[in-house]
mmCIF file as Biopython writes it, N, C-alpha, C and O atoms, coordinates in Angstrom:
data_model
#
loop_
_atom_site.group_PDB
_atom_site.id
_atom_site.type_symbol
_atom_site.label_atom_id
_atom_site.label_alt_id
_atom_site.label_comp_id
_atom_site.label_asym_id
_atom_site.label_entity_id
_atom_site.label_seq_id
_atom_site.pdbx_PDB_ins_code
_atom_site.Cartn_x
_atom_site.Cartn_y
_atom_site.Cartn_z
_atom_site.occupancy
_atom_site.B_iso_or_equiv
_atom_site.auth_seq_id
_atom_site.auth_asym_id
_atom_site.pdbx_PDB_model_num
ATOM 1   N N  . MET A ? 1  ? 117.537 86.966  67.634 1.0 0.0 1  A 1 
ATOM 2   C CA . MET A ? 1  ? 116.760 87.048  68.857 1.0 0.0 1  A 1 
ATOM 3   C C  . MET A ? 1  ? 117.561 87.748  69.958 1.0 0.0 1  A 1 
ATOM 4   O O  . MET A ? 1  ? 117.027 88.594  70.676 1.0 0.0 1  A 1 
ATOM 5   N N  . LYS A ? 2  ? 118.825 87.397  70.086 1.0 0.0 2  A 1 
ATOM 6   C CA . LYS A ? 2  ? 119.656 87.975  71.130 1.0 0.0 2  A 1 
ATOM 7   C C  . LYS A ? 2  ? 119.812 89.484  70.940 1.0 0.0 2  A 1 
ATOM 8   O O  . LYS A ? 2  ? 119.760 90.244  71.907 1.0 0.0 2  A 1 
ATOM 9   N N  . ARG A ? 3  ? 120.002 89.911  69.697 1.0 0.0 3  A 1 
ATOM 10  C CA . ARG A ? 3  ? 120.143 91.335  69.419 1.0 0.0 3  A 1 
ATOM 11  C C  . ARG A ? 3  ? 118.854 92.086  69.728 1.0 0.0 3  A 1 
ATOM 12  O O  . ARG A ? 3  ? 118.892 93.210  70.230 1.0 0.0 3  A 1 
ATOM 13  N N  . THR A ? 4  ? 117.715 91.470  69.429 1.0 0.0 4  A 1 
ATOM 14  C CA . THR A ? 4  ? 116.426 92.109  69.698 1.0 0.0 4  A 1 
ATOM 15  C C  . THR A ? 4  ? 116.221 92.295  71.188 1.0 0.0 4  A 1 
ATOM 16  O O  . THR A ? 4  ? 115.815 93.372  71.625 1.0 0.0 4  A 1 
ATOM 17  N N  . LEU A ? 5  ? 116.494 91.266  71.976 1.0 0.0 5  A 1 
ATOM 18  C CA . LEU A ? 5  ? 116.337 91.371  73.423 1.0 0.0 5  A 1 
ATOM 19  C C  . LEU A ? 5  ? 117.311 92.394  74.009 1.0 0.0 5  A 1 
ATOM 20  O O  . LEU A ? 5  ? 116.961 93.142  74.923 1.0 0.0 5  A 1 
ATOM 21  N N  . HIS A ? 6  ? 118.517 92.420  73.484 1.0 0.0 6  A 1 
ATOM 22  C CA . HIS A ? 6  ? 119.478 93.407  73.949 1.0 0.0 6  A 1 
ATOM 23  C C  . HIS A ? 6  ? 118.973 94.819  73.646 1.0 0.0 6  A 1 
ATOM 24  O O  . HIS A ? 6  ? 119.066 95.706  74.494 1.0 0.0 6  A 1 
ATOM 25  N N  . TYR A ? 7  ? 118.445 95.027  72.451 1.0 0.0 7  A 1 
ATOM 26  C CA . TYR A ? 7  ? 117.935 96.342  72.072 1.0 0.0 7  A 1 
ATOM 27  C C  . TYR A ? 7  ? 116.754 96.745  72.953 1.0 0.0 7  A 1 
ATOM 28  O O  . TYR A ? 7  ? 116.647 97.906  73.348 1.0 0.0 7  A 1 
ATOM 29  N N  . LEU A ? 8  ? 115.866 95.796  73.265 1.0 0.0 8  A 1 
ATOM 30  C CA . LEU A ? 8  ? 114.732 96.098  74.140 1.0 0.0 8  A 1 
ATOM 31  C C  . LEU A ? 8  ? 115.205 96.474  75.543 1.0 0.0 8  A 1 
ATOM 32  O O  . LEU A ? 8  ? 114.679 97.404  76.155 1.0 0.0 8  A 1 
ATOM 33  N N  . THR A ? 9  ? 116.188 95.752  76.040 1.0 0.0 9  A 1 
ATOM 34  C CA . THR A ? 9  ? 116.745 96.065  77.359 1.0 0.0 9  A 1 
ATOM 35  C C  . THR A ? 9  ? 117.394 97.443  77.353 1.0 0.0 9  A 1 
ATOM 36  O O  . THR A ? 9  ? 117.204 98.232  78.279 1.0 0.0 9  A 1 
ATOM 37  N N  . TYR A ? 10 ? 118.158 97.727  76.310 1.0 0.0 10 A 1 
ATOM 38  C CA . TYR A ? 10 ? 118.796 99.031  76.185 1.0 0.0 10 A 1 
ATOM 39  C C  . TYR A ? 10 ? 117.740 100.138 76.139 1.0 0.0 10 A 1 
ATOM 40  O O  . TYR A ? 10 ? 117.878 101.159 76.813 1.0 0.0 10 A 1 
ATOM 41  N N  . THR A ? 11 ? 116.698 99.937  75.353 1.0 0.0 11 A 1 
ATOM 42  C CA . THR A ? 11 ? 115.630 100.932 75.240 1.0 0.0 11 A 1 
ATOM 43  C C  . THR A ? 11 ? 114.932 101.128 76.569 1.0 0.0 11 A 1 
ATOM 44  O O  . THR A ? 11 ? 114.641 102.263 76.946 1.0 0.0 11 A 1 
ATOM 45  N N  . TRP A ? 12 ? 114.655 100.051 77.292 1.0 0.0 12 A 1 
ATOM 46  C CA . TRP A ? 12 ? 114.003 100.132 78.606 1.0 0.0 12 A 1 
ATOM 47  C C  . TRP A ? 12 ? 114.812 101.014 79.559 1.0 0.0 12 A 1 
ATOM 48  O O  . TRP A ? 12 ? 114.258 101.893 80.218 1.0 0.0 12 A 1 
ATOM 49  N N  . TRP A ? 13 ? 116.124 100.777 79.630 1.0 0.0 13 A 1 
ATOM 50  C CA . TRP A ? 13 ? 116.955 101.551 80.550 1.0 0.0 13 A 1 
ATOM 51  C C  . TRP A ? 13 ? 117.112 102.997 80.115 1.0 0.0 13 A 1 
ATOM 52  O O  . TRP A ? 13 ? 117.236 103.882 80.961 1.0 0.0 13 A 1 
ATOM 53  N N  . ARG A ? 14 ? 117.109 103.256 78.816 1.0 0.0 14 A 1 
ATOM 54  C CA . ARG A ? 14 ? 117.153 104.647 78.351 1.0 0.0 14 A 1 
ATOM 55  C C  . ARG A ? 14 ? 115.886 105.392 78.765 1.0 0.0 14 A 1 
ATOM 56  O O  . ARG A ? 14 ? 115.952 106.542 79.201 1.0 0.0 14 A 1 
ATOM 57  N N  . VAL A ? 15 ? 114.739 104.739 78.629 1.0 0.0 15 A 1 
ATOM 58  C CA . VAL A ? 15 ? 113.478 105.359 79.054 1.0 0.0 15 A 1 
ATOM 59  C C  . VAL A ? 15 ? 113.491 105.581 80.556 1.0 0.0 15 A 1 
ATOM 60  O O  . VAL A ? 15 ? 113.069 106.639 81.025 1.0 0.0 15 A 1 
ATOM 61  N N  . MET A ? 16 ? 113.965 104.609 81.317 1.0 0.0 16 A 1 
ATOM 62  C CA . MET A ? 16 ? 114.013 104.757 82.770 1.0 0.0 16 A 1 
ATOM 63  C C  . MET A ? 16 ? 114.947 105.903 83.180 1.0 0.0 16 A 1 
ATOM 64  O O  . MET A ? 16 ? 114.629 106.658 84.099 1.0 0.0 16 A 1 
ATOM 65  N N  . ARG A ? 17 ? 116.080 106.035 82.515 1.0 0.0 17 A 1 
ATOM 66  C CA . ARG A ? 17 ? 116.982 107.155 82.820 1.0 0.0 17 A 1 
ATOM 67  C C  . ARG A ? 17 ? 116.307 108.488 82.529 1.0 0.0 17 A 1 
ATOM 68  O O  . ARG A ? 17 ? 116.448 109.441 83.296 1.0 0.0 17 A 1 
ATOM 69  N N  . TRP A ? 18 ? 115.578 108.554 81.429 1.0 0.0 18 A 1 
ATOM 70  C CA . TRP A ? 18 ? 114.880 109.780 81.069 1.0 0.0 18 A 1 
ATOM 71  C C  . TRP A ? 18 ? 113.817 110.113 82.120 1.0 0.0 18 A 1 
ATOM 72  O O  . TRP A ? 18 ? 113.687 111.267 82.530 1.0 0.0 18 A 1 
ATOM 73  N N  . LEU A ? 19 ? 113.055 109.095 82.556 1.0 0.0 19 A 1 
ATOM 74  C CA . LEU A ? 19 ? 112.042 109.323 83.577 1.0 0.0 19 A 1 
ATOM 75  C C  . LEU A ? 19 ? 112.657 109.747 84.902 1.0 0.0 19 A 1 
ATOM 76  O O  . LEU A ? 19 ? 112.126 110.622 85.585 1.0 0.0 19 A 1 
ATOM 77  N N  . ARG A ? 20 ? 113.775 109.130 85.265 1.0 0.0 20 A 1 
ATOM 78  C CA . ARG A ? 20 ? 114.441 109.497 86.520 1.0 0.0 20 A 1 
ATOM 79  C C  . ARG A ? 20 ? 114.955 110.930 86.458 1.0 0.0 20 A 1 
ATOM 80  O O  . ARG A ? 20 ? 114.939 111.637 87.465 1.0 0.0 20 A 1 
ATOM 81  N N  . ALA A ? 21 ? 115.409 111.360 85.292 1.0 0.0 21 A 1 
ATOM 82  C CA . ALA A ? 21 ? 115.863 112.743 85.139 1.0 0.0 21 A 1 
ATOM 83  C C  . ALA A ? 21 ? 114.673 113.708 85.193 1.0 0.0 21 A 1 
ATOM 84  O O  . ALA A ? 21 ? 114.783 114.816 85.718 1.0 0.0 21 A 1 
ATOM 85  N N  . LYS A ? 22 ? 113.563 113.279 84.654 1.0 0.0 22 A 1 
ATOM 86  C CA . LYS A ? 22 ? 112.373 114.124 84.630 1.0 0.0 22 A 1 
ATOM 87  C C  . LYS A ? 22 ? 111.723 114.221 86.012 1.0 0.0 22 A 1 
ATOM 88  O O  . LYS A ? 22 ? 111.181 115.265 86.373 1.0 0.0 22 A 1 
ATOM 89  N N  . HIS A ? 23 ? 111.779 113.138 86.776 1.0 0.0 23 A 1 
ATOM 90  C CA . HIS A ? 23 ? 111.186 113.071 88.123 1.0 0.0 23 A 1 
ATOM 91  C C  . HIS A ? 23 ? 112.258 112.609 89.113 1.0 0.0 23 A 1 
ATOM 92  O O  . HIS A ? 23 ? 112.237 111.452 89.531 1.0 0.0 23 A 1 
ATOM 93  N N  . PRO A ? 24 ? 113.181 113.471 89.493 1.0 0.0 24 A 1 
ATOM 94  C CA . PRO A ? 24 ? 114.313 113.037 90.322 1.0 0.0 24 A 1 
ATOM 95  C C  . PRO A ? 24 ? 113.942 112.577 91.727 1.0 0.0 24 A 1 
ATOM 96  O O  . PRO A ? 24 ? 114.681 111.789 92.316 1.0 0.0 24 A 1 
ATOM 97  N N  . LYS A ? 25 ? 112.840 113.033 92.277 1.0 0.0 25 A 1 
ATOM 98  C CA . LYS A ? 25 ? 112.461 112.640 93.640 1.0 0.0 25 A 1 
ATOM 99  C C  . LYS A ? 25 ? 111.583 111.397 93.676 1.0 0.0 25 A 1 
ATOM 100 O O  . LYS A ? 25 ? 111.268 110.895 94.755 1.0 0.0 25 A 1 
ATOM 101 N N  . ALA A ? 26 ? 111.189 110.900 92.529 1.0 0.0 26 A 1 
ATOM 102 C CA . ALA A ? 26 ? 110.319 109.727 92.474 1.0 0.0 26 A 1 
ATOM 103 C C  . ALA A ? 26 ? 111.127 108.451 92.711 1.0 0.0 26 A 1 
ATOM 104 O O  . ALA A ? 26 ? 112.302 108.368 92.352 1.0 0.0 26 A 1 
ATOM 105 N N  . ASN A ? 27 ? 110.478 107.463 93.321 1.0 0.0 27 A 1 
ATOM 106 C CA . ASN A ? 27 ? 111.128 106.174 93.524 1.0 0.0 27 A 1 
ATOM 107 C C  . ASN A ? 27 ? 110.467 105.120 92.633 1.0 0.0 27 A 1 
ATOM 108 O O  . ASN A ? 27 ? 109.511 105.408 91.912 1.0 0.0 27 A 1 
ATOM 109 N N  . TRP A ? 28 ? 110.996 103.893 92.695 1.0 0.0 28 A 1 
ATOM 110 C CA . TRP A ? 28 ? 110.497 102.825 91.822 1.0 0.0 28 A 1 
ATOM 111 C C  . TRP A ? 28 ? 109.015 102.556 92.077 1.0 0.0 28 A 1 
ATOM 112 O O  . TRP A ? 28 ? 108.266 102.324 91.128 1.0 0.0 28 A 1 
ATOM 113 N N  . LYS A ? 29 ? 108.582 102.581 93.314 1.0 0.0 29 A 1 
ATOM 114 C CA . LYS A ? 29 ? 107.179 102.335 93.646 1.0 0.0 29 A 1 
ATOM 115 C C  . LYS A ? 29 ? 106.279 103.362 92.970 1.0 0.0 29 A 1 
ATOM 116 O O  . LYS A ? 29 ? 105.215 103.015 92.457 1.0 0.0 29 A 1 
ATOM 117 N N  . TRP A ? 30 ? 106.694 104.607 92.966 1.0 0.0 30 A 1 
ATOM 118 C CA . TRP A ? 30 ? 105.910 105.656 92.319 1.0 0.0 30 A 1 
ATOM 119 C C  . TRP A ? 30 ? 105.776 105.408 90.820 1.0 0.0 30 A 1 
ATOM 120 O O  . TRP A ? 30 ? 104.702 105.591 90.247 1.0 0.0 30 A 1 
ATOM 121 N N  . PHE A ? 31 ? 106.884 104.987 90.183 1.0 0.0 31 A 1 
ATOM 122 C CA . PHE A ? 31 ? 106.843 104.697 88.751 1.0 0.0 31 A 1 
ATOM 123 C C  . PHE A ? 31 ? 105.888 103.556 88.437 1.0 0.0 31 A 1 
ATOM 124 O O  . PHE A ? 31 ? 105.093 103.654 87.503 1.0 0.0 31 A 1 
ATOM 125 N N  . THR A ? 32 ? 105.959 102.473 89.211 1.0 0.0 32 A 1 
ATOM 126 C CA . THR A ? 32 ? 105.095 101.327 88.925 1.0 0.0 32 A 1 
ATOM 127 C C  . THR A ? 32 ? 103.634 101.632 89.223 1.0 0.0 32 A 1 
ATOM 128 O O  . THR A ? 32 ? 102.752 101.196 88.483 1.0 0.0 32 A 1 
ATOM 129 N N  . GLU A ? 33 ? 103.365 102.369 90.288 1.0 0.0 33 A 1 
ATOM 130 C CA . GLU A ? 33 ? 101.978 102.730 90.579 1.0 0.0 33 A 1 
ATOM 131 C C  . GLU A ? 33 ? 101.408 103.638 89.498 1.0 0.0 33 A 1 
ATOM 132 O O  . GLU A ? 33 ? 100.239 103.528 89.129 1.0 0.0 33 A 1 
ATOM 133 N N  . ARG A ? 34 ? 102.234 104.517 89.007 1.0 0.0 34 A 1 
ATOM 134 C CA . ARG A ? 34 ? 101.768 105.441 87.975 1.0 0.0 34 A 1 
ATOM 135 C C  . ARG A ? 34 ? 101.524 104.735 86.641 1.0 0.0 34 A 1 
ATOM 136 O O  . ARG A ? 34 ? 100.552 105.050 85.954 1.0 0.0 34 A 1 
ATOM 137 N N  . SER A ? 35 ? 102.371 103.804 86.268 1.0 0.0 35 A 1 
ATOM 138 C CA . SER A ? 35 ? 102.254 103.168 84.957 1.0 0.0 35 A 1 
ATOM 139 C C  . SER A ? 35 ? 101.529 101.826 84.984 1.0 0.0 35 A 1 
ATOM 140 O O  . SER A ? 35 ? 101.040 101.381 83.946 1.0 0.0 35 A 1 
ATOM 141 N N  . CYS A ? 36 ? 101.444 101.167 86.142 1.0 0.0 36 A 1 
ATOM 142 C CA . CYS A ? 36 ? 100.861 99.833  86.213 1.0 0.0 36 A 1 
ATOM 143 C C  . CYS A ? 36 ? 99.723  99.768  87.225 1.0 0.0 36 A 1 
ATOM 144 O O  . CYS A ? 36 ? 99.512  98.729  87.850 1.0 0.0 36 A 1 
ATOM 145 N N  . GLY A ? 37 ? 99.008  100.832 87.388 1.0 0.0 37 A 1 
ATOM 146 C CA . GLY A ? 37 ? 97.924  100.856 88.356 1.0 0.0 37 A 1 
ATOM 147 C C  . GLY A ? 37 ? 96.732  100.020 87.922 1.0 0.0 37 A 1 
ATOM 148 O O  . GLY A ? 37 ? 96.716  99.482  86.815 1.0 0.0 37 A 1 
ATOM 149 N N  . LYS A ? 38 ? 95.736  99.911  88.789 1.0 0.0 38 A 1 
ATOM 150 C CA . LYS A ? 38 ? 94.563  99.090  88.504 1.0 0.0 38 A 1 
ATOM 151 C C  . LYS A ? 38 ? 93.752  99.616  87.323 1.0 0.0 38 A 1 
ATOM 152 O O  . LYS A ? 38 ? 93.133  98.837  86.598 1.0 0.0 38 A 1 
ATOM 153 N N  . ASP A ? 39 ? 93.753  100.927 87.129 1.0 0.0 39 A 1 
ATOM 154 C CA . ASP A ? 39 ? 92.953  101.508 86.059 1.0 0.0 39 A 1 
ATOM 155 C C  . ASP A ? 39 ? 93.754  101.721 84.774 1.0 0.0 39 A 1 
ATOM 156 O O  . ASP A ? 39 ? 93.313  102.467 83.900 1.0 0.0 39 A 1 
ATOM 157 N N  . LYS A ? 40 ? 94.907  101.092 84.640 1.0 0.0 40 A 1 
ATOM 158 C CA . LYS A ? 40 ? 95.748  101.256 83.454 1.0 0.0 40 A 1 
ATOM 159 C C  . LYS A ? 40 ? 95.482  100.125 82.462 1.0 0.0 40 A 1 
ATOM 160 O O  . LYS A ? 40 ? 94.443  99.467  82.529 1.0 0.0 40 A 1 
ATOM 161 N N  . ILE A ? 41 ? 96.396  99.907  81.570 1.0 0.0 41 A 1 
ATOM 162 C CA . ILE A ? 41 ? 96.235  98.954  80.473 1.0 0.0 41 A 1 
ATOM 163 C C  . ILE A ? 41 ? 95.943  97.545  80.989 1.0 0.0 41 A 1 
ATOM 164 O O  . ILE A ? 41 ? 96.671  97.021  81.832 1.0 0.0 41 A 1 
ATOM 165 N N  . SER A ? 42 ? 94.879  96.940  80.479 1.0 0.0 42 A 1 
ATOM 166 C CA . SER A ? 42 ? 94.570  95.541  80.777 1.0 0.0 42 A 1 
ATOM 167 C C  . SER A ? 42 ? 93.637  95.017  79.702 1.0 0.0 42 A 1 
ATOM 168 O O  . SER A ? 42 ? 92.885  95.779  79.094 1.0 0.0 42 A 1 
ATOM 169 N N  . ALA A ? 43 ? 93.689  93.731  79.474 1.0 0.0 43 A 1 
ATOM 170 C CA . ALA A ? 43 ? 92.828  93.082  78.496 1.0 0.0 43 A 1 
ATOM 171 C C  . ALA A ? 43 ? 92.416  91.732  79.059 1.0 0.0 43 A 1 
ATOM 172 O O  . ALA A ? 43 ? 93.268  90.897  79.365 1.0 0.0 43 A 1 
ATOM 173 N N  . ALA A ? 44 ? 91.131  91.518  79.195 1.0 0.0 44 A 1 
ATOM 174 C CA . ALA A ? 44 ? 90.583  90.255  79.703 1.0 0.0 44 A 1 
ATOM 175 C C  . ALA A ? 44 ? 91.163  89.925  81.078 1.0 0.0 44 A 1 
ATOM 176 O O  . ALA A ? 44 ? 91.419  88.759  81.381 1.0 0.0 44 A 1 
ATOM 177 N N  . GLY A ? 45 ? 91.369  90.940  81.903 1.0 0.0 45 A 1 
ATOM 178 C CA . GLY A ? 45 ? 91.870  90.720  83.254 1.0 0.0 45 A 1 
ATOM 179 C C  . GLY A ? 45 ? 93.364  90.534  83.363 1.0 0.0 45 A 1 
ATOM 180 O O  . GLY A ? 45 ? 93.868  90.304  84.463 1.0 0.0 45 A 1 
ATOM 181 N N  . VAL A ? 46 ? 94.100  90.625  82.252 1.0 0.0 46 A 1 
ATOM 182 C CA . VAL A ? 46 ? 95.548  90.458  82.266 1.0 0.0 46 A 1 
ATOM 183 C C  . VAL A ? 46 ? 96.187  91.836  82.235 1.0 0.0 46 A 1 
ATOM 184 O O  . VAL A ? 46 ? 95.934  92.630  81.329 1.0 0.0 46 A 1 
ATOM 185 N N  . VAL A ? 47 ? 97.012  92.113  83.226 1.0 0.0 47 A 1 
ATOM 186 C CA . VAL A ? 47 ? 97.711  93.386  83.326 1.0 0.0 47 A 1 
ATOM 187 C C  . VAL A ? 47 ? 99.173  93.140  82.972 1.0 0.0 47 A 1 
ATOM 188 O O  . VAL A ? 47 ? 99.799  92.270  83.578 1.0 0.0 47 A 1 
ATOM 189 N N  . PRO A ? 48 ? 99.748  93.881  82.002 1.0 0.0 48 A 1 
ATOM 190 C CA . PRO A ? 48 ? 101.125 93.620  81.578 1.0 0.0 48 A 1 
ATOM 191 C C  . PRO A ? 48 ? 102.162 93.726  82.693 1.0 0.0 48 A 1 
ATOM 192 O O  . PRO A ? 48 ? 103.180 93.036  82.634 1.0 0.0 48 A 1 
ATOM 193 N N  . CYS A ? 49 ? 101.950 94.543  83.680 1.0 0.0 49 A 1 
ATOM 194 C CA . CYS A ? 49 ? 102.933 94.725  84.739 1.0 0.0 49 A 1 
ATOM 195 C C  . CYS A ? 49 ? 102.775 93.734  85.872 1.0 0.0 49 A 1 
ATOM 196 O O  . CYS A ? 49 ? 103.511 93.796  86.857 1.0 0.0 49 A 1 
ATOM 197 N N  . ARG A ? 50 ? 101.831 92.825  85.748 1.0 0.0 50 A 1 
ATOM 198 C CA . ARG A ? 50 ? 101.612 91.810  86.800 1.0 0.0 50 A 1 
ATOM 199 C C  . ARG A ? 50 ? 101.630 90.423  86.159 1.0 0.0 50 A 1 
ATOM 200 O O  . ARG A ? 50 ? 100.582 89.945  85.725 1.0 0.0 50 A 1 
ATOM 201 N N  . PRO A ? 51 ? 102.772 89.773  86.087 1.0 0.0 51 A 1 
ATOM 202 C CA . PRO A ? 51 ? 102.839 88.455  85.470 1.0 0.0 51 A 1 
ATOM 203 C C  . PRO A ? 51 ? 101.965 87.426  86.165 1.0 0.0 51 A 1 
ATOM 204 O O  . PRO A ? 51 ? 101.539 86.463  85.526 1.0 0.0 51 A 1 
ATOM 205 N N  . ASP A ? 52 ? 101.683 87.596  87.460 1.0 0.0 52 A 1 
ATOM 206 C CA . ASP A ? 52 ? 100.864 86.611  88.162 1.0 0.0 52 A 1 
ATOM 207 C C  . ASP A ? 52 ? 99.403  86.652  87.725 1.0 0.0 52 A 1 
ATOM 208 O O  . ASP A ? 52 ? 98.632  85.768  88.101 1.0 0.0 52 A 1 
ATOM 209 N N  . SER A ? 53 ? 98.996  87.664  86.933 1.0 0.0 53 A 1 
ATOM 210 C CA . SER A ? 53 ? 97.607  87.718  86.479 1.0 0.0 53 A 1 
ATOM 211 C C  . SER A ? 53 ? 97.391  86.879  85.216 1.0 0.0 53 A 1 
ATOM 212 O O  . SER A ? 53 ? 96.259  86.743  84.751 1.0 0.0 53 A 1 
ATOM 213 N N  . MET A ? 54 ? 98.469  86.318  84.661 1.0 0.0 54 A 1 
ATOM 214 C CA . MET A ? 54 ? 98.371  85.505  83.447 1.0 0.0 54 A 1 
ATOM 215 C C  . MET A ? 54 ? 98.205  84.036  83.793 1.0 0.0 54 A 1 
ATOM 216 O O  . MET A ? 54 ? 98.617  83.585  84.862 1.0 0.0 54 A 1 
ATOM 217 N N  . ARG A ? 55 ? 97.599  83.299  82.878 1.0 0.0 55 A 1 
ATOM 218 C CA . ARG A ? 55 ? 97.427  81.855  83.084 1.0 0.0 55 A 1 
ATOM 219 C C  . ARG A ? 55 ? 98.698  81.099  82.796 1.0 0.0 55 A 1 
ATOM 220 O O  . ARG A ? 55 ? 98.729  79.874  82.918 1.0 0.0 55 A 1 
#
């Protein structure tokens, strides 16, 4: 379990570094609005980027 979580964290930061290199003037707010907006991925009212939307 620990190795899996470490690998996921490593992968997350590698993707973020790639995005920051691709969009150097973008800030964190821009990234979250672009990937976690209201019209993005959701199922039964649960949005993955908003933990407060879960029961």
